[in-house]
Structure formats: C-alpha cells, structure tokens
C-alpha positions as CSV (number, residue, x, y, z in Angstrom):
1,M,0.1,-0.2,-0.3
2,A,2.4,2.5,-1.4
3,G,-0.8,5.2,-1.3
4,D,-0.9,5.1,2.8
5,D,2.8,6.3,3.3
6,I,3.2,9.4,4.4
7,T,6.3,11.8,3.9
8,N,8.3,13.0,6.7
9,A,6.9,16.9,6.0
10,E,3.5,15.4,5.5
11,L,3.9,13.6,9.5
12,A,5.7,17.0,10.9
13,R,2.8,19.3,9.1
14,R,0.3,16.8,11.3
15,L,2.0,16.9,14.4
16,D,2.2,20.3,14.4
17,S,-1.4,21.2,14.1
18,F,-2.1,18.3,16.8
19,R,0.1,20.3,18.6
20,R,-1.7,23.7,18.7
21,D,-4.4,21.4,18.7
22,V,-3.8,20.4,22.0
23,H,-2.8,23.5,23.5
24,D,-5.6,25.4,22.0
25,D,-7.8,22.7,23.6
26,L,-6.0,22.7,27.1
27,A,-6.1,26.5,27.4
28,D,-9.8,26.6,26.6
29,I,-10.1,24.1,29.5
30,S,-8.0,26.0,31.6
31,R,-9.9,29.7,30.8
32,R,-12.9,27.3,31.8
33,M,-11.2,26.2,35.2
34,D,-11.1,29.8,36.2
35,A,-14.9,30.3,36.0
36,Y,-15.9,27.2,38.3
37,V,-15.7,27.7,42.1
38,L,-14.0,25.1,44.3
39,R,-16.2,23.1,46.5
40,E,-14.9,23.9,49.5
41,V,-15.3,28.2,48.5
42,Y,-19.3,27.6,47.3
43,Q,-19.3,25.4,50.7
44,A,-18.5,28.3,52.2
45,E,-20.7,30.6,50.9
46,R,-23.2,28.4,51.5
47,V,-22.7,28.6,55.4
48,T,-22.3,31.9,55.7
49,T,-25.6,32.6,53.8
50,E,-27.4,30.3,55.5
51,T,-25.9,31.8,59.0
52,R,-27.3,35.6,57.8
53,I,-30.3,34.2,56.6
54,A,-31.2,32.9,60.1
55,V,-29.9,35.9,61.6
56,L,-32.4,37.5,59.8
57,E,-35.1,35.3,60.3
58,R,-34.0,35.9,64.5
59,R,-34.4,39.4,63.9
60,V,-38.1,39.0,61.7
61,E,-39.0,37.4,65.1
62,Q,-37.6,39.3,67.5
63,G,-39.7,42.3,65.6
64,D,-43.4,40.3,65.6
65,E,-42.4,39.8,69.6
66,Q,-41.8,43.8,70.1
67,R,-44.9,44.3,67.9
68,R,-47.6,42.2,69.8
69,A,-45.7,43.6,72.9
70,M,-46.4,47.2,72.0
71,T,-49.7,46.5,70.7
72,R,-50.4,45.1,73.8
73,W,-49.2,48.1,75.7
74,L,-51.2,50.9,73.7
75,I,-54.4,48.8,74.1
76,S,-53.5,48.6,78.0
77,A,-52.1,52.1,78.5
78,V,-54.0,53.9,76.1
79,I,-56.6,53.0,74.4
80,I,-58.5,51.3,77.9
81,P,-57.9,54.3,79.6
82,V,-59.2,56.7,77.1
83,V,-62.4,54.5,76.7
84,A,-63.1,54.6,80.5
85,V,-62.7,58.5,80.4
86,V,-64.8,58.6,77.8
87,V,-67.7,56.4,79.7
88,T,-67.0,58.5,82.8
89,V,-67.8,61.9,80.9
90,F,-70.8,60.3,79.0
91,L,-71.9,59.0,82.3
92,N,-71.4,62.4,84.2
93,L,-73.1,64.1,81.6
94,Q,-76.3,62.4,81.7
95,G,-77.0,63.3,85.3
96,P,-78.2,61.5,87.8
97,A,-81.0,58.5,86.8
C-alpha cells in the first residue's frame, strides 16, 4: 500500500497541527476552570449565607414579638383608659338617673 505512506514533511505538519489543537484545547480548559468555584469556597459561602439568613429570621421574629408587645401596651395603657374616661364623661353628662 504505497498510497498510505506519508512523507516526513506531512508527518511533521500533522504533528504540529495536533500540537496546536492540544494547546488550544488545554488553554480553553484552563479558561473554563477559572470560571468554576472550588467546592470548599462554595460550601463556605453557603454556610455564611445560611447563617446570615438565620440571623435575619431571628431579627424578624424578635420584631414581631416587639410589635405584639407594643400593641398590647397600647391597648392596655392608652385605649382602655381613654375608653374609661369617655364612658365616665358620658355617664356624668347624663346626670343622675
């Protein structure tokens, strides 16, 4: 099979083409690897995010508790006495029965 033989120049050209392809592929892989985040970094960021979310949830719960306490205080310290004064004034204005 004399047609299957290639010259040294053709072999050198093919090897050089192969080398360039491999070099380009490795450069592309390197660029893609730079875009990925290491598992340890991802897990550390995830733990940090979960911690921040837990802190925020606790703050929201505390805010809800403070709001409920303020509402109870408002009802007991302001609204009930005002209603009592209004009722007393109303009854005094009606006079003796």
